[in-house]
C-alpha positions as CSV (number, residue, x, y, z in Angstrom):
1,M,-10.2,-5.0,-23.9
2,S,-10.1,-9.1,-22.9
3,V,-8.4,-10.3,-19.7
4,D,-5.5,-11.9,-21.7
5,E,-4.6,-9.1,-23.5
6,G,-1.1,-9.2,-21.4
7,A,-0.3,-12.3,-22.7
8,A,-1.5,-11.4,-25.9
9,W,1.3,-8.7,-25.6
10,E,3.5,-10.9,-24.3
11,A,3.4,-13.7,-27.2
12,A,3.5,-11.1,-29.8
13,L,7.0,-9.4,-28.4
14,K,8.4,-12.8,-29.5
15,Y,7.1,-12.6,-33.3
16,W,7.2,-8.9,-33.4
17,D,6.7,-7.0,-36.0
18,R,6.9,-3.3,-36.5
19,S,3.2,-3.1,-38.0
20,F,2.5,-3.8,-33.6
21,D,3.8,-0.1,-33.8
22,T,1.3,2.2,-33.5
23,I,-1.5,0.1,-31.5
24,L,1.3,-0.5,-28.8
25,A,1.9,3.3,-28.5
26,E,-2.0,3.6,-28.9
27,R,-2.3,0.9,-25.3
28,I,0.2,2.7,-23.4
29,R,-0.7,6.2,-24.1
30,A,-4.1,4.9,-22.9
31,Q,-2.8,3.7,-19.4
32,P,-4.7,0.7,-19.1
33,G,-6.1,-0.1,-15.1
34,D,-4.5,-3.5,-14.8
35,D,-0.9,-3.2,-13.5
36,R,0.2,-7.0,-15.3
37,L,-1.1,-5.0,-18.6
38,R,1.0,-2.2,-18.5
39,R,4.0,-4.6,-17.2
40,A,3.3,-6.2,-20.4
41,L,3.2,-3.2,-22.8
42,I,6.3,-1.6,-21.2
43,D,8.3,-4.9,-22.2
44,C,7.3,-5.0,-25.1
45,A,8.1,-1.6,-26.2
46,C,11.9,-2.1,-23.9
47,A,12.5,-4.8,-25.8
48,A,10.8,-4.6,-29.1
49,A,10.0,-0.9,-29.7
50,P,12.0,1.5,-27.3
51,A,10.4,5.0,-29.9
52,V,7.6,4.0,-29.7
53,L,8.5,4.4,-25.1
54,I,9.8,7.6,-25.9
55,A,7.1,9.2,-27.9
56,S,4.6,7.7,-25.3
57,F,6.8,9.9,-22.5
58,K,6.7,13.0,-25.0
59,A,3.2,12.4,-26.2
60,L,2.3,12.4,-21.8
61,E,4.8,15.5,-20.4
62,A,1.2,17.6,-20.5
63,S,-0.2,15.6,-18.0
64,P,2.5,15.4,-15.2
65,S,0.4,12.0,-14.1
66,A,0.5,10.2,-16.3
67,F,3.5,11.1,-17.1
68,V,4.4,9.5,-13.6
69,Q,2.6,6.8,-13.9
70,L,4.5,5.9,-17.1
71,L,7.4,6.7,-15.0
72,V,6.4,4.4,-12.2
73,D,5.5,1.5,-14.8
74,V,8.8,1.4,-16.4
75,R,10.4,1.3,-13.3
76,A,8.6,-1.3,-12.4
77,A,9.5,-3.2,-15.9
78,H,13.6,-1.8,-14.9
79,D,13.9,-3.8,-11.5
80,K,12.4,-7.1,-13.2
81,R,14.7,-7.6,-16.2
82,A,14.8,-4.6,-18.6
83,S,17.6,-2.8,-16.9
84,E,19.8,-2.0,-20.3
85,R,17.0,-1.4,-22.4
86,T,15.0,0.9,-20.2
87,R,18.4,2.8,-19.4
88,S,18.6,3.9,-23.1
89,V,15.2,4.8,-23.2
90,L,15.8,7.6,-20.7
91,K,18.5,8.8,-22.2
92,D,16.2,11.3,-24.3
93,L,14.2,11.4,-21.0
94,P,13.6,15.8,-19.1
95,S,16.6,15.5,-16.5
96,E,13.8,15.3,-14.1
97,A,12.2,12.6,-15.2
98,V,15.5,10.4,-15.4
99,E,16.1,12.4,-11.5
100,I,12.9,10.9,-10.6
101,F,13.9,7.1,-12.0
102,N,17.2,7.6,-10.6
103,T,15.8,7.9,-6.8
104,F,12.9,5.2,-6.3
105,G,14.2,3.1,-3.7
106,S,14.4,-0.8,-4.1
107,E,13.6,-3.5,-1.5
108,T,17.0,-2.7,-0.1
109,D,17.4,0.7,-0.4
110,A,15.1,4.3,0.7
111,P,13.9,6.2,-1.4
112,S,16.8,9.6,-2.2
113,A,15.6,13.2,-2.3
114,V,15.1,14.6,-5.9
115,G,15.8,18.2,-7.0
116,K,12.8,21.0,-6.3
117,T,12.2,20.9,-10.3
118,A,11.8,17.3,-10.3
119,L,9.8,17.4,-6.8
120,A,7.5,20.2,-8.3
121,F,6.3,18.2,-10.9
122,L,5.8,15.4,-8.9
123,E,3.5,17.1,-6.5
124,E,1.7,18.1,-10.0
125,G,1.7,14.5,-10.5
126,A,0.8,13.2,-7.3
127,V,-2.8,15.5,-7.4
128,R,-4.7,12.9,-10.1
129,S,-2.2,9.8,-9.6
130,A,-3.6,7.1,-8.9
131,P,-2.8,5.1,-5.4
132,G,-0.2,3.0,-6.5
133,V,1.5,5.7,-7.9
134,F,1.0,7.9,-5.0
135,A,2.7,5.2,-3.2
136,A,5.4,4.9,-5.5
137,I,6.4,8.3,-5.0
138,I,5.2,9.5,-2.0
139,P,8.7,8.3,-0.3
140,I,11.0,10.4,-2.8
141,M,8.4,13.7,-1.8
142,M,8.8,13.0,1.7
143,A,12.7,12.4,1.2
144,S,12.7,15.3,-0.4
145,G,11.3,17.6,2.6
146,L,8.0,17.4,1.6
147,T,5.7,17.8,4.4
148,P,1.5,16.3,4.9
149,A,1.0,20.2,5.4
150,R,2.8,21.2,1.9
151,L,0.6,17.9,0.5
152,S,-2.2,19.5,1.8
153,A,-1.9,22.9,0.7
154,A,-0.7,22.0,-3.3
155,G,-4.2,20.2,-3.2
156,C,-2.8,16.7,-3.3
157,L,-4.6,15.4,-0.3
158,R,-8.5,13.1,0.2
159,A,-8.9,10.5,2.0
160,R,-7.8,7.4,1.5
161,T,-5.1,5.3,3.0
162,V,-1.9,4.4,1.1
163,T,0.4,1.3,2.1
164,T,4.3,1.6,1.2
165,R,7.0,0.0,1.0
166,L,10.3,1.5,2.4
167,P,13.2,-0.8,2.9
168,R,12.6,-3.8,5.6
169,Q,9.4,-1.7,6.5
170,R,5.8,-1.8,5.0
171,W,4.1,1.9,6.2
172,R,0.1,2.9,5.8
173,L,0.1,6.6,5.9
174,P,-3.3,7.7,6.1
175,L,-3.7,10.9,3.5
176,M,-5.8,12.6,2.2
177,I,-5.7,12.6,-1.7
178,K,-7.6,14.9,-3.4
179,G,-9.0,13.7,-6.9
C-alpha cells in the first residue's frame, strides 16, 4: 500500500462507515511493517469497530507472535489516547492476554512479572517476533524470571541487538534471537 495509508485510515475514522470493517480487519490481520500504519488501524478499530479488533485477536490466537504483535500495538494505542476503548476490548480476550497487557511497563514503571501460562505464551511469541515486539516483551519475560539461557533453550535467540526502555534507563541487550 501507499506511504499515505496511515493518513487515509486516520481520515476514514472521521467519516467511519461499517463497510470499512472488512478492509480494516484484513489490514489489521496482515500486520503491516509500518508502526504508524498499524497504530492508525488500531485507532480505527478501537474507536469505530471494536468487534473487528476482538475478531482479529481471535483469528491470530493460533500464531503467538502475531497475537503478541497485536497486543503490543494495542498497548501503544492505549498509551497514546484510547484507554477506555482498549479496556473494553480486553474484556473479551483470554486471561493470559489481559495479564500480559497489564504488565507492560511505562516511562515511570517497570514491567511486572506474569504467571507461567502467560510467560509460556510470550516465549512462543518471542521465537518469531519482530525486533520491536521482542524489545517490548523481553522486560516482562525477564521480570518473570526468564534467563538468557532459558531463552536460548526455548529457541528464541539469534544474533541481534535489541534496545529496550525500562524506567529512566535504556538498556542495550545483545541477544541471540532465532528466526
